N, C-alpha and C positions, 0 to 999 in steps of 0.2 A: 504495499500499500504506500501511495506518495503521500509525503508531508501535507503536500496542499489539499488531501481529503480530510483533513482533520479538523479544521476552522468549520468546515460542512456539519460533521459530527457535533463539536460542541455548539453550534448553532441549535442542530435539531435536539440536543439535551438541554438547553436553554430553552427552548421552545415549548418543551414536553412540561419543563419545571414550571413554566406559566400557564399550564393549563392545555396546550394544543397536543389532542390526542393522536392527532396526524402526522406529529413529528415523532412519534415513539412508535407508530406504523411505517414510516420511512426509514427509520433505522432498524428496525427488525428486518425489513425486506432487504433492506442493503447488505446486511449480513447474514441472514439466515442461513443460506447454503452454507457457507465456511462453518459457522458455528455449529449446525447439525451434523456435517460430515466430520469434524474433528472429534464431536461426541462419539458418534456410531464407529468411528475407527480405533477409538479408545476401548467401549463397553462391548463393542462385536453385537449390539442386539437392538435390532429396531424399535421394538417397542420401550424398553428401556432407553435409548437414545431419547425417543420422544419424551419420555417424561421427565429425563433431565434439562431436554432443551426447555420445555415449559418450565420448570422449575427455575432454571437460570435466567428467562426473562422477569420471573415472578420476584426473583433478588433484585434483579436490574431496576424494575419500577420502584420497589422497595427504597431501595437505594438513593433514586433520583428523588423519589416524593417526600423523603427524610431530609434530604439536602446536606447527605454524607457522601455524593460525589465528588471527589477532587483529583482527579486523573490526568488534570491540565490537557484535554482533548482525546488522548489516546482511548478513545471508547473500544474498539476491538480487541486490545490485549488484557482491557480490564475486564469484557465480557468473558474472552476467552479463560481468565484466571477464574472467574465464577465457576464458568463449566467445566474445568479441571477439576477444582474442588470439590465439586459437587461427584464428579466421577471418582475422585480418589474415597470420598466419604462412602459412595457405594461398593467399592471394594472392600474398604475396611469393615463394614458390615457384613458382606458375606464371607469374610475372612480370608480373602484372596490379596496376595500381594499385589500393590498398586505398581502402575507401571511408570519408568524412568526417561532415558533422552536420548539424544545421537548426535550427529555432524551437520554439515553445512553444504559449503560451496554449491556446486554444480545442481541443486536440486530442481531448479527451474526445468533443466531439461527433460525431468521425467513429469514433474506437476503440472508444467504450463498447458499442456495438451487438457488439462481439465478444467481450464478456464471456462467462467460461464459468460456466454453470450445469448444476446436475445436475437430474435429475427433467426433462429437457425432452422434451416429446411430439416426435413426428415431423417435423410442420409447422415446430415452431419450429428443429428442429434442420436443417431443409434450409435456411429461411432464414438461418441463422448461416452454413451451409457456403456457400452464394451469396453473402454480403455479404464473408466470409473472404475468397472468390476475386476478389471485384471492388476490394477493397483492396489485393490483391495485385498486380492487374494496374495498379492506379493506382499504386502504389509504382515498378513498374518504368518507369515514365515520368519519376520523379523523379531529379535527378542524385543520385550515390552519396550524395555529402556529406549532402544533405537525407534521403536515405531512411536512412542510419545513423541520424543523431541522433532522427529519428521513432520508431526502433524500439528505440533504446537507452532512449529515455523513456518508451515507454509498455510495453513488454516487461519491459525491464530495471529499471523503477523508478528508475533512476539520477536522481541529480540533475546541473543543470548544468554544477556544479564537478566533480563524478565525471566526467561526460562530456568534458568542456572537458580534463580531466587524461588521459583515456583516448584521445582523440583528438588529443591533442597539440594544442590551439588554445586560445583566450582563451574565458571565458564568455561575453563579447559575441560572438564569432564562432558559438560553438555557439547562442546564442538566436537568432543573428541565420538561422543555416542551418533551425533548427526554424521561426522565422515564414515564412521564404520557402516551406518545404517543406509548411506547412498552408496556405499562400496557392495555390499551385501544384496542390495533391490539391483544393482547392475551385475552382479552373478546369476542372482536368480533369473534375471531376465534373460542372459545369455546360457543359461544351462538349459532355460526352456523355450529359447530361440523365439523371444518376445520382441517385438518391435513396437515402440509408440509412435 
């Protein structure tokens, strides 16, 4: 996400805090795909992901209405932290080990093909869905810590500093997990002869 989108997010937050419900709808519409997908990739259950997605926005609304929001315009990373924490809470409840993190650099060469574009024709939409499913299957083969960092970095647009803080590890550990996650994705693609 480019920094020039942050002022728009700040305006939407301010409008909602002044009572404009349409502003919240615009914010949800803007980020719903990234947030839901990141939750789904972490919990691997469609219905659970939908529940956590809804709970995420309940928390967002509560925080905005109470005047406790102070993220200086970084709305998506803030919402991603809420979603991530809800995912971790779920894993704690079911006594499963929560996920951790991965590396960075050439992530776009894998994920950019999944970008959301409006006015796509049916063939483009079908290819996008197939690519999404392929990446989803590949992510299943990664260690949870690597998958987590890839998801937070790509879908959450979170910095490595934010990821490190959220996952309680050093920035170097988060970078390392990202690096190994991407290397493992490339190996899986080569092994299965998958091209995106």
